[in-house]
N, C-alpha and C positions, 0 to 999 in steps of 0.2 A: 552475670550481666554482660554478655558479650554478643558479637554479631549484630551490633546496632549500626546505623548509619549516622556518622558524625560529620558536621560541617564546621570548618575552622577558617575564619578569615585572617589575613595577615600571617598565613601559614609558614612563610619563610623568615619571619621575624624571630627575635629571641624567645618571647613568650609563646608565640604561635607554634614554633617548632617543638617546644617542650610539650605543648598540649597535643599536637599531632602524635608525638612519640608515645605519650601516656596512653592514649586511646588505642593506638595500634598494638601496644603491649597488652592491652585488655582483650584483644581479639576482635576489635571493631573494624568496620570499614570507614575510612576517613577520606573526605574530599577536602583538599586544601585549596583555598582561594588566595591567589596572589595577584599583585598589580602588574608585575613583570615576570616573565619566565625565569625561574631559578637557574643559574649557570650549571650547577651540579645538583639536579633535583633528586630528592629522596626516591630510592627504588624500594618498593615493598609491594607484594602482590595485592594488598588491601588498601593501597594508597593511590589516589588520583590527584594530580595537581592541575588546577584550572586557572587560566588567566582571565580575569574579569575586571572591568572598570566599574567598580561599585558606585561611582558617581554618576554613571549612565544608567538611568532607571530602566530604559527599554532593554539594554544589554543584560542587566541584572535579572530582569523578569524572564528573558529568554533563557538565560543560564539556568535559573531555577526550574523552569518548565522542563528542561532536559533532565535535570536531576530527579524531579518528581516522576517523570515518565520511566526512568530507569530503576529508581529505588523505591518508588511509591511514597514512602514516608521518611522524613528526617527525624531521628529520635532526639538528637542533641545538636545544638549550635553554639559555638563559642566565637564571639566577635572581638578579636584582638587587634584588628586593623585600626590605625589611628595615628596621631601625631602630637607634638608638644611645642609650646612656644612661651617664652617669657614676655613680660610687658605689663605695666600697670595702666590705669585708666588714662593717665596723661599721654602715654606713648602708644596706646592701642587705638587704631583706626577701625572703622567699620569693615574695611577690606580684610583686616587681620582677624576680626571676629568671624567673618564669613569663611575665611580659609580654614580656621579651626573647626567651625561648625561642619564644613564639608568633610574634613578628615575624620572627626570623631563622632559626629551624629549622622550625617547623610549616608556615609558608607555603611553604617549599621542599619539605618532605617530602610534603605532601598532593598536590602536583602531580608530584613525582618518582616516586612509586610507580606510578601508571598510565602515566606516561611511560616508566619503566624496563621495564615489561611490554611496551609497544609496541616499544621499541628492541630488547629481547632477542628478541622474536618475529622481527624483521627482521634480527637479528644485526648491527646497525649503528646508530650514532648517538653524539653527544657531548653531555655535560651539563657546564655550567660553573656552579659555585657561587661566590659572592663571599664570601671569608673575610676575615680580618684578622690583623694581626701578633699581637694579643693572643689571638686564637683559636688561632693556630698554635703559640704559646708562651705558655701561660697564666701562666707566672711573671712575665710583663711586664704582666699585666692587673689588678694589685691596685687600680687606681683606676677600673676599668671592669668590675667583677667579673661582673655579670649579662650584660653584652655579651660578655665574653670566654668565659664558659661556653657561651653560646648559639652563638657562632660556632665554638667548638671542635667542636661536634657535626657541623658540615658536613664537617670533615676526616674524621671517623670514618665518616660516611655515604658519602663518596666512596671511602674505603678498602674498605668492604664491597661497593659496586657494582663496583669494579675487580676484586676477588677473585672475585665471582660471575660476571663476564663475561670472565674471563681469556682464553678461547679464542674470543672473538667480536670483532666490530668495534665493540662498545660501549665507550666510554671516559668516565670522569668526571674532571673537573679542579676544583681550587680556586684561584681567582685571589686573590692577596693584595695589595691596594693599601695605601698608607700614607695620606697626606692627599690627597684628591681636590680639585682646584680647582673649587669650586662657589660660587655667590653666598652660600649659607648659611655655608660655612666661612670665607669672606672676612669676612663680617659678624661671625662669632664670634671671629676671630683677625685683626683689622685691621692689626696691626703685624708680622705674619709675612712671611717672604720667599716670596711667591707663586711665584717662578720655580723653586722647588724642589718645588713640588707637582705632582701627576700630573694630566694633562688627561684628561677623560672620553673624548675621541676617541682618545687614545693607548692607553687601556686597551681600548677597543672594537676597535682595530686589532690589538692583541695577542691578544685572544680570537679574532679572525678568523684570525690567523696559525696558531694552534693548531687551529682548526676546519678549516683548509684543508690541513693537513699530515697525514701518516701519524701513527699513535699514538706518543706519547712514553712513555719509561719513567718519567720524573718527572712526576707528576700534580699537583704544587703549583707554581703559577706566581707567583713573587714579582715584582711589577711593577717595583720599583726596580732589581732585578738585571737583569731582561730589557731594561729601557730604558737601562741603564748610568747610573743616577742615584745609585748608592751613593757 
């Protein structure tokens, strides 16, 4: 399962970089989408870094048109771009919800729409969104309201995609991590038990496992359950 074209957003983030490395190691061609040019970009003969403002729909469409012209078909897309914010309903203003919606949903949707059209035309392809426990079950998201609401939309988008492409090879999944072991999270929670956190490379390998296998009935991938960390 190599020599595919893989698209990764948030490619210079902790999880995004792990996903990029995983698919390059598989022999795939990877297009990494970043918001700002990486200071020391990864050099690899099968890797291309592209700076795209995913909140700009016209710019995103133009970017994907260039990708489709050069590569014809995108086989796999992993949407890791996003952001996080604390705040309960008393402290969360509409502007806070809109900001999280833009970071977590709009950045994914603006690229997913042309990507979906491309995959549906070829009747094949897999899209992976990065959800969250609070987005999967918003009753647990009272302390991260804007974040939970924005992430919940990815589950609904994935459901719509799978219903639309039911009789094709196009599949959409939502990956649900808990706490990912990153330098930022360690700095924010220095007294936590890091051994219970999920490694970016493990999540990348899990995405690769689903990308390499025939389509699954369950399109929600709970990382702790899959890795036996419950």
